[in-house]
C-alpha positions in Angstrom: -0.4 0.0 0.0 1.3 3.5 -1.1 2.3 5.9 1.8 -0.9 8.4 0.0 -3.3 5.6 0.2 -2.3 4.7 3.7 -2.6 8.4 4.6 -6.0 8.6 3.1 -7.5 5.6 5.0 -5.8 7.3 8.1 -7.7 10.5 7.6 -11.0 8.6 6.9 -11.7 7.4 9.8 -9.9 9.6 12.0 -13.0 11.5 10.4 -15.4 9.2 10.9 -14.2 9.0 14.8 -14.8 12.9 15.1 -18.0 12.3 13.5 -19.3 9.8 15.7 -18.0 11.6 19.2 -19.6 15.2 17.9 -23.1 13.3 16.9 -23.8 10.6 19.2 -25.2 13.6 21.6 -29.0 12.5 22.5 -30.9 10.1 24.1 -33.7 8.4 21.8 -37.6 9.0 22.4 -40.4 6.8 20.3 -44.1 7.7 19.5 -46.3 5.5 17.2 -48.7 7.5 14.7 -50.8 5.5 12.1 -51.2 8.2 9.2 -53.9 7.6 6.8 -54.6 8.1 3.0 -58.1 8.0 2.4 -58.0 7.0 -0.7 -56.8 3.2 -0.3 -57.9 0.6 1.4 -55.8 -2.2 3.6 -52.6 -2.0 5.3 -51.6 -1.9 8.9 -53.0 -0.4 12.4 -56.0 1.7 13.1 -57.2 4.6 13.9 -55.5 6.8 11.5 -59.2 7.7 10.0 -61.2 6.0 7.0 -58.8 4.7 4.5 -56.0 2.7 4.0 -54.0 2.5 7.4 -50.0 3.3 7.6 -48.9 2.6 11.3 -45.6 4.1 11.7 -42.6 3.5 14.4 -41.2 6.8 14.9 -37.5 7.3 16.6 -36.3 10.5 17.0 -33.5 12.9 19.1 -34.6 13.5 22.9 -33.0 14.4 26.2 -34.7 11.4 28.1 -35.1 8.4 26.7 -39.1 7.1 26.0 -42.5 7.0 25.0 -43.6 10.2 23.4 -41.0 12.7 25.2 -40.5 15.7 24.4 -37.8 16.4 21.3 -34.6 17.9 22.1 -34.1 21.6 21.2 -33.7 22.4 17.6 -34.7 20.9 13.9 -34.1 17.8 12.4 -34.4 15.9 9.0 -36.6 13.2 8.9 -35.4 9.4 7.6 -38.4 7.2 6.3 -37.1 3.5 6.2 -38.6 0.4 4.6 -38.5 -2.8 5.7 -37.1 -5.7 3.8 -40.0 -8.7 3.0 -41.2 -10.1 5.7 -38.9 -8.6 8.0 -40.9 -5.9 11.0 -39.8 -2.6 11.7 -37.8 -4.2 14.7 -35.2 -5.9 12.8 -33.5 -2.2 12.3 -32.8 -1.2 15.9 -29.2 -0.7 15.4 -30.1 1.9 12.1 -32.3 4.0 13.9 -30.5 3.8 17.7 -27.1 5.4 15.6 -29.5 8.0 13.9 -31.0 9.2 16.3 -28.7 9.4 18.7 -27.3 11.6 15.7 -30.1 14.3 15.6 -32.4 12.6 12.7 -36.0 11.4 13.5 -36.6 8.0 11.5 -40.2 6.9 10.4 -41.0 2.9 10.1 -43.9 2.1 8.6 -45.3 -1.3 9.4 -47.3 -2.0 6.1 -46.7 -4.8 3.8 -44.8 -7.1 6.7 -46.9 -10.2 5.8 -46.2 -13.8 3.9 -49.7 -14.6 3.1 -51.3 -12.7 1.4 -47.7 -11.4 -0.6 -46.5 -7.8 0.1 -47.8 -5.0 -2.3 -44.9 -3.3 -3.6 -46.4 -0.9 -5.0 -48.4 0.5 -2.4 -45.3 0.2 0.2 -43.8 2.4 -2.1 -46.4 4.9 -1.8 -47.0 4.1 1.8 -42.6 5.5 1.8 -43.8 8.4 -0.1 -46.8 9.4 1.8 -45.1 8.8 5.1 -42.2 11.2 4.4 -44.6 13.9 2.9 -46.8 13.6 6.3 -43.8 13.8 8.5 -42.6 16.7 6.9 -46.3 18.2 7.2 -46.3 17.7 11.0 -43.6 20.6 11.8 -46.4 23.0 10.9 -49.0 20.8 13.0 -49.7 22.8 16.4 -51.3 19.7 18.0 -48.2 17.5 17.3 -45.6 15.7 19.2 -42.9 17.7 15.8 -44.6 21.1 15.7 -41.4 23.2 15.0 -38.9 20.0 15.6 -38.7 19.2 11.7 -36.3 20.7 9.7 -37.4 20.0 5.9 -35.2 17.8 4.7 -36.3 14.3 4.0 -34.5 11.0 2.7 -35.8 7.3 2.0 -34.1 4.2 2.7 -35.3 1.0 2.5 -33.6 -2.6 3.1 -34.5 -5.3 0.0 -37.8 -4.9 -0.7 -37.9 -1.8 0.8 -35.0 -0.9 -0.9 -36.7 -1.7 -4.1 -40.0 0.0 -3.2 -37.9 3.3 -1.9 -37.1 3.8 -5.7 -40.6 3.4 -6.0 -41.1 6.1 -4.0 -38.0 8.7 -5.4 -39.4 8.5 -9.0 -40.8 12.0 -9.9 -40.0 13.0 -6.2 -39.1 16.2 -5.6 -39.8 16.6 -1.7 -36.8 14.4 -1.0 -33.2 15.4 -1.1 -31.6 11.4 -1.8 -32.6 7.9 -1.7 -30.7 5.0 -0.3 -31.1 1.6 -0.8 -29.6 -1.5 1.1 -29.4 -4.5 -1.2 -32.3 -2.8 -3.1 -34.4 -5.8 -4.9 -36.1 -5.6 -8.4 -39.8 -5.1 -7.5 -43.5 -5.3 -9.3 -43.8 -2.5 -10.7 -40.2 -2.4 -11.6 -38.1 -0.3 -9.5 -35.3 -0.8 -12.2 -37.9 0.8 -14.4 -38.7 3.5 -12.0 -35.1 3.9 -11.5 -35.5 6.4 -15.0 -37.5 8.6 -13.0 -35.3 9.1 -9.9 -33.3 12.6 -10.2 -32.6 13.1 -6.6 -28.8 11.7 -5.6 -29.1 8.4 -4.6 -26.5 5.8 -2.7 -26.9 1.8 -3.2 -24.9 -0.4 -0.9 -24.0 -3.8 -2.3 -22.8 -7.2 -0.6 -20.7 -8.7 -3.0 -21.6 -12.7 -1.8 -25.3 -11.7 -1.6 -27.6 -14.4 -3.2 -30.9 -12.8 -1.9 -30.9 -10.6 -4.7 -27.6 -11.5 -6.5 -26.4 -7.6 -7.2 -25.9 -8.6 -11.2 -29.3 -8.7 -11.1 -30.8 -6.4 -8.7 -29.1 -3.8 -7.3 -26.6 -3.3 -10.4 -29.2 -2.3 -12.8 -31.3 -0.2 -10.3 -28.0 1.8 -10.0 -27.3 2.1 -13.9 -31.1 3.0 -14.5 -30.8 5.9 -12.5 -30.8 9.5 -14.0 -29.2 11.3 -11.2 -26.7 13.7 -11.7 -24.9 12.5 -8.4 -25.1 8.5 -7.7 -22.4 6.5 -5.9 -22.8 2.4 -5.6 -21.0 0.8 -2.7 -20.0 -3.0 -3.1 -19.0 -4.5 0.3 -16.5 -7.3 -0.3 -17.7 -10.6 0.9 -21.1 -8.5 2.1 -24.2 -10.5 2.7 -27.8 -9.0 2.1 -29.4 -9.1 5.8 -26.3 -7.9 7.5 -27.7 -4.0 7.2 -30.7 -5.2 9.7 -30.1 -6.9 13.0 -30.4 -10.5 13.4 -33.6 -11.3 11.8 -35.1 -15.4 11.3 -36.9 -15.1 8.1 -33.9 -12.8 6.1 -31.3 -15.3 8.1 -32.9 -18.1 6.7 -33.2 -17.6 3.5 -29.7 -16.4 3.2 -28.0 -19.5 5.0 -29.3 -21.4 1.8 -28.9 -18.9 -1.0 -25.1 -16.9 0.0 -22.4 -18.9 0.7 -19.8 -17.1 0.3 -20.0 -14.5 2.8 -16.7 -13.4 4.3 -17.6 -11.0 6.6 -19.3 -10.4 10.0 -22.4 -8.5 10.6 -21.1 -5.7 12.8 -18.0 -5.4 9.7 -20.7 -4.9 7.3 -22.3 -2.6 9.2 -19.4 -0.5 10.2 -19.0 -0.3 6.1 -22.0 1.1 5.9 -22.1 4.0 8.6 -18.7 4.6 7.1 -20.4 6.3 3.8 -23.7 6.8 5.1 -22.6 8.7 7.9 -21.2 11.6 5.8 -24.1 11.4 3.2 -26.5 11.9 5.4 -24.9 15.0 7.4 -24.3 16.2 3.7 -27.3 15.8 1.9 -29.7 16.4 5.1 -28.5 18.8 7.3 -26.1 20.8 4.8 -22.6 19.7 6.3 -19.7 20.9 3.6 -16.6 19.2 5.3 -19.1 15.9 4.9 -19.0 15.6 1.4 -15.7 15.6 1.2 -15.6 13.2 4.0 -17.9 10.9 1.7 -15.7 11.4 -1.3 -12.7 10.2 0.4 -14.6 7.7 1.7 -15.8 6.3 -1.6 -12.2 6.1 -3.2 -10.4 4.9 -0.3 -12.7 2.6 2.5 -10.9 -1.0 3.4 -12.9 -3.7 2.2 -15.3 -1.9 -0.8 -15.1 -1.4 -4.6 -16.7 1.5 -5.2 -17.9 3.3 -7.9 -19.6 7.4 -8.1 -20.2 9.8 -10.3 -20.9 12.3 -7.8 -18.6 15.3 -9.0 -15.8 17.0 -7.4 -16.9 20.9 -6.1 -15.0 23.3 -6.5 -11.9 24.5 -3.9 -13.6 28.4 -2.5 -11.3 31.3 -1.6 -11.7 34.6 -0.6 -11.0 37.4 -2.7 -10.4 40.9 -2.1 -12.5 43.4 -4.5 -10.5 46.0 -5.0 -13.4 47.4 -7.0 -15.7 47.1 -3.6 -13.5 48.4 -1.3 -10.6 47.7 0.9 -12.5 45.4 3.4 -14.6 43.7 0.4 -14.8 40.3 0.5 -16.2 37.5 -1.9 -16.3 33.9 -2.9 -13.6 32.7 -5.7 -16.7 30.8 -7.2 -20.3 31.3 -8.0 -23.0 29.6 -6.2 -26.6 28.8 -6.4 -26.4 30.7 -2.9 -24.0 31.6 -0.2 -24.0 31.8 3.9 -21.2 33.9 5.4 -19.7 32.6 9.4 -17.8 34.2 11.9 -16.1 32.0 14.0 -18.0 29.1 12.9 -21.4 31.0 13.4 -23.6 31.9 11.0 -24.1 35.6 10.1 -27.7 36.6 10.0 -28.5 38.3 7.0 -25.0 37.7 5.1 -26.2 35.8 2.3 -24.7 37.4 -0.7 -21.4 36.2 -3.0 -19.6 39.4 -0.9 -19.4 40.4 2.4 -17.8 44.0 3.7 -15.7 42.2 6.5 -15.1 44.7 9.8 -11.6 43.5 10.0 -11.9 45.6 14.0 -13.8 42.9 15.4 -11.1 40.7 15.4 -12.6 36.9 14.2 -12.3 34.5 11.5 -14.6 34.2 8.4 -15.7 31.7 6.6 -18.0 31.4 3.2 -20.3 28.2 2.6 -21.3 28.3 -1.2 -24.1 26.2 -2.1 -24.0 24.6 -5.8 -26.0 22.0 -7.2 -24.9 19.0 -5.7 -23.8 20.5 -2.3 -21.8 23.1 -0.5 -17.6 24.2 0.1 -16.7 25.8 3.0 -13.9 28.6 2.1 -10.7 28.4 3.2 -10.1 30.8 6.7 -9.3 34.5 6.6 -8.6 35.4 10.3 -8.1 39.1 11.1 -7.3 40.5 14.5 -8.4 43.2 16.7 -6.7 46.5 15.8 -7.3 47.5 19.2 -3.7 48.3 20.9 -1.6 46.4 23.4 1.2 47.0 25.1 3.2 44.8 22.9 2.2 46.7 20.0 1.1 50.0 21.1 1.8 53.5 18.4 1.8 51.1 15.2 2.0 53.0 12.6 2.2 51.6 8.6 3.2 54.4 6.1 2.5 55.4 3.5 -0.4 54.0 2.5 -1.2 53.9 -0.2 2.3 53.1 -1.1 4.3 52.6 -4.2 8.2 51.4 -3.9 8.2 50.7 -0.1 5.7 50.2 3.4 7.6 51.6 7.0 6.4 49.7 10.0 6.7 51.4 12.9 6.6 49.8 16.4 7.3 50.0 19.8 7.8 45.7 20.0 11.4 43.6 21.2 10.5 41.8 18.0 8.1 41.1 15.4 7.5 39.0 12.4 6.0 40.3 9.8 3.7 38.5 7.0 2.6 39.9 3.7 -0.7 38.1 2.0 -2.2 38.7 -1.0 -6.0 39.5 -1.2 -7.0 35.7 -1.3 -4.4 35.2 1.8 -1.4 33.4 0.7 1.7 34.5 1.7 4.2 35.9 -0.2 6.8 36.5 1.8 7.7 36.8 5.6 10.4 38.8 7.7 11.5 38.5 11.3 12.5 41.7 12.9 14.1 43.3 16.4 13.9 47.0 15.1 11.7 49.9 16.1 10.8 50.4 12.0 11.7 48.4 8.8 10.9 48.9 5.6 9.8 46.3 3.3 10.2 47.0 -0.8 7.3 46.3 -2.1 7.9 47.7 -5.7 8.0 43.8 -7.5 4.2 43.4 -6.5 1.0 44.1 -8.6 -1.6 46.6 -7.6 -3.9 46.0 -5.6 -4.9 45.4 -2.0 -2.6 43.6 0.7 -2.6 42.0 4.2 0.3 42.8 6.8 0.3 40.5 9.2 2.7 41.2 12.3 3.2 39.3 14.9 4.8 40.2 18.6 5.1 37.7 21.7 1.3 38.6 22.6 -0.5 39.7 19.9 -1.8 39.7 16.4 -2.9 42.3 14.3 -3.7 42.3 10.1 -3.2 45.9 8.6 -4.6 46.4 5.0 -2.9 48.1 2.0 -3.1 49.3 -1.2 0.4 49.0 -3.8 -0.4 51.3 -6.8 
């Protein structure tokens, strides 16, 4: 293994570890809601009204665990999950425990779970879509436990039969951000055919030893049929069909006679799944820009997987000083669909344009998040120190400003380090000086705005100057 690949793998797992530490912070609440579709019949459960009953088990982030407890502070995205053939929602405890603790609301419809009569794939796909939509609508329902708690971002995930039904639910569906299939099965009506009507970002997990839904007949045709501009396929080497779930008699019995080449443990397969699904969901549903880079790194280097992706790499964004707009005006180097500026990692309310007039005297670190069609990128940071005088840099003078050939710094500090940076924050040159006055030859610099970063033993100050 090359050193560069080894470093990538190391950084990937460090990122995932930090992500788990950061987001595993909530207790898990539970409630049951029976939704209703008055235009259909059947389903499972009661109490939802006339029509089809869609009893749904819901797990969510809370401050204390239990049934019908209040949600934790904040707003949370929704994941609607479709179970496998003849499998109960309870088989996916590992998944709801993992993601509710990370700040997601998970909804598990219990319809189409029987053996006889056989399940209706079409109805199950419609159930998944309707539950996703109805969960989002609860945010505005003043009598609901979820009133004011639901971020209007949703995903549909499904396993096996539920995986195929998830693509039925995602077809021509603009109310979700992404669809994920865990060993998705071909369905009737066809998930493979429906994939051509799925344009949202999609992610498919496949086990190479899956004999229940062989990848060549199920997972790969669904993936190839997708018209999404961002889609990824994860093949877990030696992976099974049932190992995305907890131990389940029906699923495990079927796999015991059809998948003889499994060479991975259930825990290892779930670790591989979470390793890529975590950053994908954090990016797609929570808009955490750094998570997209973590996903792309994982898709290219995660051990034990053979992957494919057409998700585009997003551009690198720098902060560029625009001399036509003023000395303190900085802009994103890339044009996006929208923007959000940050000061010391906190969003600046109302600053959602490509450019921002940075109040450098406040002393802070600034960044901008730029949103593109396939996601967002966080720019490099630009730090300004307060210009309030400190003892070590009292009576600091910089002259002339604007300047043509020389810039002089006059100060009373015993020793200072001076760096000249361009408007993008790149270091042009660096000096260490113990004189009370020092002049820099700037004649070779192009005309424009520059920064002088002046550091003493106790203080750092950033001053701007103009080269004429």
